[in-house]
FILUM-74337 format. One record per atom (N, C-alpha, C): y, x, z; residue number from 1; residue in one letter. Coordinates in steps of 0.02 Angstrom, whole numbers, plus 50000, padded with zeros to 5 digits. Layout:
residues N
- Y_X_Z_NUM_A;
...
end
This chain:
residues 209
- 49940_50042_50000_1_X;
- 50000_50000_50000_1_X;
- 50062_50044_50000_1_X;
- 50110_50027_49958_2_X;
- 50172_50065_49954_2_X;
- 50218_50044_50011_2_X;
- 50255_50094_50039_3_X;
- 50301_50079_50094_3_X;
- 50353_50027_50074_3_X;
- 50370_50026_50010_4_X;
- 50420_49979_49987_4_X;
- 50397_49907_49989_4_X;
- 50330_49896_49994_5_X;
- 50303_49829_49996_5_X;
- 50285_49807_50067_5_X;
- 50308_49846_50117_6_X;
- 50293_49828_50186_6_X;
- 50330_49765_50206_6_X;
- 50307_49735_50261_7_X;
- 50338_49674_50285_7_X;
- 50411_49685_50303_7_X;
- 50454_49635_50293_8_X;
- 50524_49642_50312_8_X;
- 50532_49643_50388_8_X;
- 50591_49663_50410_9_X;
- 50604_49665_50482_9_X;
- 50620_49735_50504_9_X;
- 50630_49745_50570_10_X;
- 50646_49811_50596_10_X;
- 50591_49861_50579_10_X;
- 50612_49921_50559_11_X;
- 50563_49972_50540_11_X;
- 50536_50005_50603_11_X;
- 50470_50008_50609_12_X;
- 50441_50038_50669_12_X;
- 50450_50114_50670_12_X;
- 50438_50143_50727_13_X;
- 50449_50214_50737_13_X;
- 50408_50256_50689_13_X;
- 50346_50236_50677_14_X;
- 50302_50274_50633_14_X;
- 50332_50277_50562_14_X;
- 50356_50220_50537_15_X;
- 50385_50218_50470_15_X;
- 50448_50262_50468_15_X;
- 50488_50259_50521_16_X;
- 50549_50300_50522_16_X;
- 50533_50375_50520_16_X;
- 50482_50395_50558_17_X;
- 50463_50465_50559_17_X;
- 50435_50488_50492_17_X;
- 50398_50444_50459_18_X;
- 50372_50461_50393_18_X;
- 50429_50477_50345_18_X;
- 50482_50436_50347_19_X;
- 50540_50449_50305_19_X;
- 50579_50510_50328_19_X;
- 50589_50516_50394_20_X;
- 50629_50570_50421_20_X;
- 50600_50639_50403_20_X;
- 50535_50645_50407_21_X;
- 50503_50709_50393_21_X;
- 50470_50713_50324_21_X;
- 50485_50663_50283_22_X;
- 50461_50663_50213_22_X;
- 50385_50671_50211_22_X;
- 50350_50631_50251_23_X;
- 50277_50635_50255_23_X;
- 50246_50589_50202_23_X;
- 50254_50608_50142_24_X;
- 50230_50567_50086_24_X;
- 50154_50559_50089_24_X;
- 50131_50498_50081_25_X;
- 50060_50484_50080_25_X;
- 50028_50475_50148_25_X;
- 50066_50487_50202_26_X;
- 50037_50482_50269_26_X;
- 50019_50410_50287_26_X;
- 50060_50362_50266_27_X;
- 50045_50292_50280_27_X;
- 49978_50272_50250_27_X;
- 49967_50291_50186_28_X;
- 49904_50275_50153_28_X;
- 49845_50311_50187_28_X;
- 49858_50373_50209_29_X;
- 49806_50411_50243_29_X;
- 49786_50379_50309_29_X;
- 49835_50355_50347_30_X;
- 49821_50321_50410_30_X;
- 49777_50259_50397_30_X;
- 49795_50222_50346_31_X;
- 49757_50161_50330_31_X;
- 49685_50179_50311_31_X;
- 49677_50230_50270_32_X;
- 49610_50251_50248_32_X;
- 49568_50274_50306_32_X;
- 49597_50315_50350_33_X;
- 49559_50342_50406_33_X;
- 49538_50286_50455_33_X;
- 49579_50234_50460_34_X;
- 49564_50179_50506_34_X;
- 49511_50132_50479_34_X;
- 49508_50124_50413_35_X;
- 49466_50072_50384_35_X;
- 49405_50098_50347_35_X;
- 49398_50164_50338_36_X;
- 49341_50188_50300_36_X;
- 49276_50172_50337_36_X;
- 49223_50156_50301_37_X;
- 49161_50134_50333_37_X;
- 49125_50189_50370_37_X;
- 49133_50252_50349_38_X;
- 49100_50308_50381_38_X;
- 49151_50353_50415_38_X;
- 49132_50379_50473_39_X;
- 49175_50424_50511_39_X;
- 49245_50394_50522_39_X;
- 49246_50329_50538_40_X;
- 49310_50295_50551_40_X;
- 49343_50323_50613_40_X;
- 49408_50331_50612_41_X;
- 49444_50359_50668_41_X;
- 49477_50304_50710_41_X;
- 49478_50314_50775_42_X;
- 49509_50266_50820_42_X;
- 49584_50271_50815_42_X;
- 49619_50222_50844_43_X;
- 49692_50223_50844_43_X;
- 49718_50283_50884_43_X;
- 49683_50301_50937_44_X;
- 49704_50360_50976_44_X;
- 49698_50424_50935_44_X;
- 49643_50430_50898_45_X;
- 49634_50488_50854_45_X;
- 49687_50490_50800_45_X;
- 49704_50431_50773_46_X;
- 49756_50428_50722_46_X;
- 49824_50447_50750_46_X;
- 49838_50427_50812_47_X;
- 49901_50446_50843_47_X;
- 49906_50521_50851_47_X;
- 49852_50553_50873_48_X;
- 49852_50626_50879_48_X;
- 49861_50659_50811_48_X;
- 49826_50634_50761_49_X;
- 49832_50663_50693_49_X;
- 49904_50656_50667_49_X;
- 49933_50597_50677_50_X;
- 50001_50585_50653_50_X;
- 50051_50630_50691_50_X;
- 50043_50635_50756_51_X;
- 50089_50676_50795_51_X;
- 50085_50750_50775_51_X;
- 50026_50773_50758_52_X;
- 50019_50842_50735_52_X;
- 50056_50851_50669_52_X;
- 50053_50801_50625_53_X;
- 50090_50806_50562_53_X;
- 50165_50809_50576_53_X;
- 50189_50768_50623_54_X;
- 50260_50769_50640_54_X;
- 50279_50837_50669_54_X;
- 50238_50864_50713_55_X;
- 50252_50929_50743_55_X;
- 50254_50983_50689_55_X;
- 50206_50982_50643_56_X;
- 50204_51032_50590_56_X;
- 50268_51028_50547_56_X;
- 50289_50967_50532_57_X;
- 50350_50959_50491_57_X;
- 50412_50982_50528_57_X;
- 50415_50967_50594_58_X;
- 50473_50988_50634_58_X;
- 50476_51063_50639_58_X;
- 50419_51096_50647_59_X;
- 50417_51169_50650_59_X;
- 50439_51199_50584_59_X;
- 50417_51169_50530_60_X;
- 50437_51194_50464_60_X;
- 50512_51188_50454_60_X;
- 50541_51132_50478_61_X;
- 50614_51124_50473_61_X;
- 50651_51178_50512_61_X;
- 50621_51201_50566_62_X;
- 50652_51254_50607_62_X;
- 50633_51324_50583_62_X;
- 50601_51327_50524_63_X;
- 50581_51391_50494_63_X;
- 50530_51429_50537_63_X;
- 50490_51392_50575_64_X;
- 50434_51423_50611_64_X;
- 50374_51424_50563_64_X;
- 50342_51481_50558_65_X;
- 50287_51489_50511_65_X;
- 50226_51449_50535_65_X;
- 50216_51391_50504_66_X;
- 50160_51349_50526_66_X;
- 50093_51375_50502_66_X;
- 50093_51422_50455_67_X;
- 50030_51452_50434_67_X;
- 50004_51500_50488_67_X;
- 50051_51531_50523_68_X;
- 50032_51578_50576_68_X;
- 50019_51543_50643_68_X;
- 50045_51483_50651_69_X;
- 50037_51446_50713_69_X;
- 49975_51401_50710_69_X;
- 49941_51393_50766_70_X;
- 49888_51345_50773_70_X;
- 49921_51280_50797_70_X;
- 49940_51238_50749_71_X;
- 49978_51178_50765_71_X;
- 49938_51130_50809_71_X;
- 49873_51126_50797_72_X;
- 49831_51082_50839_72_X;
- 49833_51105_50912_72_X;
- 49830_51170_50921_73_X;
- 49833_51197_50989_73_X;
- 49901_51185_51021_73_X;
- 49955_51195_50982_74_X;
- 50022_51183_51008_74_X;
- 50030_51110_51028_74_X;
- 50004_51065_50986_75_X;
- 50010_50993_51002_75_X;
- 49971_50976_51065_75_X;
- 49910_51004_51072_76_X;
- 49870_50991_51132_76_X;
- 49907_51013_51195_76_X;
- 49942_51069_51191_77_X;
- 49981_51094_51248_77_X;
- 50042_51050_51261_77_X;
- 50080_51036_51209_78_X;
- 50142_50998_51218_78_X;
- 50130_50926_51239_78_X;
- 50074_50898_51217_79_X;
- 50059_50828_51235_79_X;
- 50025_50822_51302_79_X;
- 50006_50880_51332_80_X;
- 49974_50879_51397_80_X;
- 49899_50867_51393_80_X;
- 49870_50868_51333_81_X;
- 49798_50857_51327_81_X;
- 49758_50915_51355_81_X;
- 49788_50974_51356_82_X;
- 49755_51033_51382_82_X;
- 49807_51080_51411_82_X;
- 49785_51129_51448_83_X;
- 49831_51179_51475_83_X;
- 49864_51157_51540_83_X;
- 49892_51205_51574_84_X;
- 49927_51192_51637_84_X;
- 50001_51181_51624_84_X;
- 50037_51159_51676_85_X;
- 50109_51150_51670_85_X;
- 50142_51217_51653_85_X;
- 50117_51271_51683_86_X;
- 50145_51337_51668_86_X;
- 50137_51357_51596_86_X;
- 50078_51340_51568_87_X;
- 50066_51356_51497_87_X;
- 50112_51316_51452_87_X;
- 50123_51251_51470_88_X;
- 50168_51210_51429_88_X;
- 50240_51236_51433_88_X;
- 50260_51257_51493_89_X;
- 50327_51284_51501_89_X;
- 50335_51348_51460_89_X;
- 50285_51389_51461_90_X;
- 50288_51453_51425_90_X;
- 50292_51442_51350_90_X;
- 50250_51398_51323_91_X;
- 50251_51386_51251_91_X;
- 50316_51351_51231_91_X;
- 50342_51307_51276_92_X;
- 50405_51273_51262_92_X;
- 50463_51322_51257_92_X;
- 50465_51371_51301_93_X;
- 50518_51420_51300_93_X;
- 50514_51463_51238_93_X;
- 50453_51480_51218_94_X;
- 50446_51521_51157_94_X;
- 50470_51483_51096_94_X;
- 50452_51419_51091_95_X;
- 50475_51380_51034_95_X;
- 50551_51371_51034_95_X;
- 50579_51362_51094_96_X;
- 50652_51354_51098_96_X;
- 50688_51418_51076_96_X;
- 50658_51476_51090_97_X;
- 50687_51539_51066_97_X;
- 50686_51542_50991_97_X;
- 50638_51506_50961_98_X;
- 50634_51504_50887_98_X;
- 50679_51449_50858_98_X;
- 50717_51416_50901_99_X;
- 50763_51365_50877_99_X;
- 50734_51295_50873_99_X;
- 50679_51283_50908_100_X;
- 50646_51218_50907_100_X;
- 50668_51178_50969_100_X;
- 50690_51116_50958_101_X;
- 50708_51072_51013_101_X;
- 50644_51037_51035_101_X;
- 50610_51066_51084_102_X;
- 50544_51042_51105_102_X;
- 50548_50971_51133_102_X;
- 50599_50957_51174_103_X;
- 50604_50890_51204_103_X;
- 50614_50837_51150_103_X;
- 50654_50853_51099_104_X;
- 50666_50805_51045_104_X;
- 50601_50791_51007_104_X;
- 50562_50843_50996_105_X;
- 50500_50833_50959_105_X;
- 50449_50793_50999_105_X;
- 50440_50810_51062_106_X;
- 50391_50774_51103_106_X;
- 50411_50701_51113_106_X;
- 50476_50688_51113_107_X;
- 50499_50619_51118_107_X;
- 50480_50578_51056_107_X;
- 50469_50614_51000_108_X;
- 50450_50580_50938_108_X;
- 50376_50563_50935_108_X;
- 50335_50593_50978_109_X;
- 50264_50579_50977_109_X;
- 50252_50504_50989_109_X;
- 50206_50475_50951_110_X;
- 50193_50403_50955_110_X;
- 50127_50390_50991_110_X;
- 50121_50328_51016_111_X;
- 50060_50307_51051_111_X;
- 50013_50274_51001_111_X;
- 49952_50261_51024_112_X;
- 49905_50226_50980_112_X;
- 49929_50154_50966_112_X;
- 49966_50126_51014_113_X;
- 49994_50059_51002_113_X;
- 50044_50058_50946_113_X;
- 50084_50112_50942_114_X;
- 50133_50116_50887_114_X;
- 50098_50122_50820_114_X;
- 50042_50158_50819_115_X;
- 50004_50163_50756_115_X;
- 49977_50095_50736_115_X;
- 49950_50058_50785_116_X;
- 49923_49991_50769_116_X;
- 49979_49944_50745_116_X;
- 50036_49946_50778_117_X;
- 50091_49903_50758_117_X;
- 50114_49919_50686_117_X;
- 50114_49983_50671_118_X;
- 50135_50005_50604_118_X;
- 50085_49980_50552_118_X;
- 50020_49989_50565_119_X;
- 49970_49971_50515_119_X;
- 49963_49895_50508_119_X;
- 49959_49860_50564_120_X;
- 49948_49788_50562_120_X;
- 50012_49749_50550_120_X;
- 50064_49766_50588_121_X;
- 50126_49727_50584_121_X;
- 50172_49747_50527_121_X;
- 50169_49810_50506_122_X;
- 50216_49834_50454_122_X;
- 50182_49840_50386_122_X;
- 50123_49869_50385_123_X;
- 50088_49877_50321_123_X;
- 50041_49819_50305_123_X;
- 50034_49772_50353_124_X;
- 49993_49713_50343_124_X;
- 49920_49731_50328_124_X;
- 49894_49779_50366_125_X;
- 49825_49801_50359_125_X;
- 49781_49762_50407_125_X;
- 49725_49736_50382_126_X;
- 49679_49701_50426_126_X;
- 49640_49751_50467_126_X;
- 49632_49739_50533_127_X;
- 49593_49785_50574_127_X;
- 49522_49791_50548_127_X;
- 49492_49850_50556_128_X;
- 49423_49859_50532_128_X;
- 49374_49817_50572_128_X;
- 49316_49804_50543_129_X;
- 49264_49766_50576_129_X;
- 49242_49801_50639_129_X;
- 49222_49762_50689_130_X;
- 49198_49791_50752_130_X;
- 49128_49821_50746_130_X;
- 49096_49809_50689_131_X;
- 49028_49837_50681_131_X;
- 49034_49911_50666_131_X;
- 49012_49952_50712_132_X;
- 49017_50024_50705_132_X;
- 48949_50053_50687_132_X;
- 48937_50061_50621_133_X;
- 48875_50092_50600_133_X;
- 48874_50165_50620_133_X;
- 48813_50191_50630_134_X;
- 48806_50261_50649_134_X;
- 48756_50293_50601_134_X;
- 48771_50353_50577_135_X;
- 48725_50389_50535_135_X;
- 48730_50463_50550_135_X;
- 48685_50502_50521_136_X;
- 48683_50573_50536_136_X;
- 48746_50610_50513_136_X;
- 48772_50591_50455_137_X;
- 48830_50626_50428_137_X;
- 48891_50616_50473_137_X;
- 48905_50553_50492_138_X;
- 48964_50541_50534_138_X;
- 48954_50571_50603_138_X;
- 48892_50571_50628_139_X;
- 48879_50602_50693_139_X;
- 48891_50677_50690_139_X;
- 48869_50709_50636_140_X;
- 48880_50781_50627_140_X;
- 48954_50797_50624_140_X;
- 48993_50755_50591_141_X;
- 49065_50766_50586_141_X;
- 49099_50758_50654_141_X;
- 49077_50709_50692_142_X;
- 49106_50699_50759_142_X;
- 49091_50759_50804_142_X;
- 49028_50782_50803_143_X;
- 49010_50839_50845_143_X;
- 49048_50901_50823_143_X;
- 49058_50910_50758_144_X;
- 49094_50969_50734_144_X;
- 49166_50967_50758_144_X;
- 49198_50909_50758_145_X;
- 49267_50904_50784_145_X;
- 49269_50922_50858_145_X;
- 49220_50898_50896_146_X;
- 49217_50914_50967_146_X;
- 49205_50988_50978_146_X;
- 49162_51018_50937_147_X;
- 49148_51090_50943_147_X;
- 49212_51131_50931_147_X;
- 49249_51112_50878_148_X;
- 49312_51147_50864_148_X;
- 49362_51138_50920_148_X;
- 49363_51078_50948_149_X;
- 49409_51064_51003_149_X;
- 49392_51106_51065_149_X;
- 49327_51111_51079_150_X;
- 49306_51152_51136_150_X;
- 49326_51225_51127_150_X;
- 49318_51250_51066_151_X;
- 49337_51319_51052_151_X;
- 49412_51329_51061_151_X;
- 49452_51280_51038_152_X;
- 49525_51285_51043_152_X;
- 49547_51284_51116_152_X;
- 49517_51239_51156_153_X;
- 49536_51235_51227_153_X;
- 49516_51299_51263_153_X;
- 49457_51325_51247_154_X;
- 49434_51387_51279_154_X;
- 49481_51445_51262_154_X;
- 49502_51449_51199_155_X;
- 49548_51502_51178_155_X;
- 49614_51496_51215_155_X;
- 49638_51435_51224_156_X;
- 49701_51425_51260_156_X;
- 49695_51449_51332_156_X;
- 49640_51433_51364_157_X;
- 49630_51453_51434_157_X;
- 49625_51529_51439_157_X;
- 49590_51560_51393_158_X;
- 49584_51633_51395_158_X;
- 49652_51667_51384_158_X;
- 49692_51640_51339_159_X;
- 49758_51667_51327_159_X;
- 49801_51662_51390_159_X;
- 49795_51605_51425_160_X;
- 49834_51596_51486_160_X;
- 49815_51647_51539_160_X;
- 49750_51661_51546_161_X;
- 49727_51710_51594_161_X;
- 49750_51780_51576_161_X;
- 49749_51796_51511_162_X;
- 49772_51862_51489_162_X;
- 49846_51871_51503_162_X;
- 49886_51819_51488_163_X;
- 49958_51824_51499_163_X;
- 49975_51828_51573_163_X;
- 49932_51799_51616_164_X;
- 49943_51802_51688_164_X;
- 49912_51865_51718_164_X;
- 49886_51908_51675_165_X;
- 49854_51971_51697_165_X;
- 49794_51957_51742_165_X;
- 49760_51900_51729_166_X;
- 49700_51883_51767_166_X;
- 49637_51901_51728_166_X;
- 49645_51919_51665_167_X;
- 49588_51935_51623_167_X;
- 49607_51990_51574_167_X;
- 49564_52040_51568_168_X;
- 49576_52094_51521_168_X;
- 49523_52087_51466_168_X;
- 49548_52074_51406_169_X;
- 49503_52058_51350_169_X;
- 49535_52082_51285_169_X;
- 49496_52117_51246_170_X;
- 49521_52141_51182_170_X;
- 49518_52088_51128_170_X;
- 49528_52107_51065_171_X;
- 49523_52059_51009_171_X;
- 49455_52024_51011_171_X;
- 49455_51959_51003_172_X;
- 49393_51921_51012_172_X;
- 49394_51857_50972_172_X;
- 49337_51825_50969_173_X;
- 49330_51758_50941_173_X;
- 49290_51716_50990_173_X;
- 49308_51653_50995_174_X;
- 49271_51606_51037_174_X;
- 49220_51570_50993_174_X;
- 49157_51574_51013_175_X;
- 49103_51543_50975_175_X;
- 49072_51486_51016_175_X;
- 49068_51427_50987_176_X;
- 49037_51370_51021_176_X;
- 48979_51347_50979_176_X;
- 48919_51348_51009_177_X;
- 48859_51330_50972_177_X;
- 48824_51273_51010_177_X;
- 48805_51220_50974_178_X;
- 48770_51164_51005_178_X;
- 48697_51166_50985_178_X;
- 48654_51171_51035_179_X;
- 48582_51176_51023_179_X;
- 48546_51116_51055_179_X;
- 48492_51097_51024_180_X;
- 48450_51043_51050_180_X;
- 48379_51070_51061_180_X;
- 48353_51063_51122_181_X;
- 48285_51085_51138_181_X;
- 48240_51025_51143_181_X;
- 48190_51022_51100_182_X;
- 48141_50968_51104_182_X;
- 48088_50988_51155_182_X;
- 48079_50948_51206_183_X;
- 48032_50965_51259_183_X;
- 47960_50951_51240_183_X;
- 47950_50918_51183_184_X;
- 47881_50904_51160_184_X;
- 47854_50963_51119_184_X;
- 47891_50981_51066_185_X;
- 47867_51036_51024_185_X;
- 47891_51104_51049_185_X;
- 47937_51103_51098_186_X;
- 47959_51166_51128_186_X;
- 48004_51208_51085_186_X;
- 48031_51179_51032_187_X;
- 48074_51218_50987_187_X;
- 48148_51199_50998_187_X;
- 48190_51247_50984_188_X;
- 48262_51238_50992_188_X;
- 48294_51236_50923_188_X;
- 48340_51188_50914_189_X;
- 48370_51177_50849_189_X;
- 48446_51179_50853_189_X;
- 48477_51209_50803_190_X;
- 48550_51205_50796_190_X;
- 48566_51134_50773_190_X;
- 48616_51102_50802_191_X;
- 48626_51030_50793_191_X;
- 48637_51011_50720_191_X;
- 48676_51051_50683_192_X;
- 48689_51032_50613_192_X;
- 48625_51034_50572_192_X;
- 48582_51084_50585_193_X;
- 48519_51088_50548_193_X;
- 48472_51031_50565_193_X;
- 48471_51012_50629_194_X;
- 48429_50957_50651_194_X;
- 48451_50892_50619_194_X;
- 48517_50880_50618_195_X;
- 48542_50818_50589_195_X;
- 48531_50817_50513_195_X;
- 48536_50876_50482_196_X;
- 48525_50880_50410_196_X;
- 48453_50864_50392_196_X;
- 48405_50892_50431_197_X;
- 48334_50881_50417_197_X;
- 48311_50811_50437_197_X;
- 48341_50785_50491_198_X;
- 48324_50718_50513_198_X;
- 48264_50713_50558_198_X;
- 48233_50770_50576_199_X;
- 48174_50768_50619_199_X;
- 48160_50838_50647_199_X;
- 48130_50840_50705_200_X;
- 48107_50904_50732_200_X;
- 48034_50914_50710_200_X;
- 48005_50969_50732_201_X;
- 47937_50985_50710_201_X;
- 47885_50935_50735_201_X;
- 47903_50896_50787_202_X;
- 47856_50846_50812_202_X;
- 47835_50797_50757_202_X;
- 47880_50787_50710_203_X;
- 47869_50734_50660_203_X;
- 47849_50764_50592_203_X;
- 47835_50829_50591_204_X;
- 47807_50860_50531_204_X;
- 47733_50845_50528_204_X;
- 47702_50848_50469_205_X;
- 47631_50831_50463_205_X;
- 47586_50872_50510_205_X;
- 47603_50936_50520_206_X;
- 47562_50979_50562_206_X;
- 47591_50989_50631_206_X;
- 47641_50949_50649_207_X;
- 47674_50956_50713_207_X;
- 47634_50925_50768_207_X;
- 47657_50932_50830_208_X;
- 47623_50904_50888_208_X;
- 47617_50828_50882_208_X;
- 47566_50800_50907_209_X;
- 47556_50728_50904_209_X;
- 47588_50696_50965_209_X;
end
């Protein structure tokens, strides 16, 4: 749906931000992510996704190199989803030194209710069906998002400890691996491989009965 064909009346905050930051195509993307039959995203997930887009655009306007920044990590800190108050203060001060008005940006973050009002009340989108099908592909995608999130949170905590001189650690990478141990066949499987194959060795022709 084109923004020009939206319902008349006061423009909601989400629509204003889309125009303010020239987020072309974001309205259609929100609609698609909410209504697609597989790997459908909740309104809370959509709010986080949208707020990250706003943050990325605001940083770009301030000439902060968004390619060098982990915008998802910055958003998690600024929104309070992860990190301590000290970590948020520290990252806020660094951004302000780069010319970013942190308070103004965080005030722009929207709630899941604002996303719903925008989609249903402004774009006239029908809410998705309550029937939530589950399949291996969508499950694998959900687990992968959680794995990446765990790695990001861990990295944030390690950085905080290093900056507080509580941890001495050289160049590193955080690795998060999800394994499944079948107590019948006694084998351990990496989750993505297990979901791809659809069965453990118990269900192979020569596997345990």
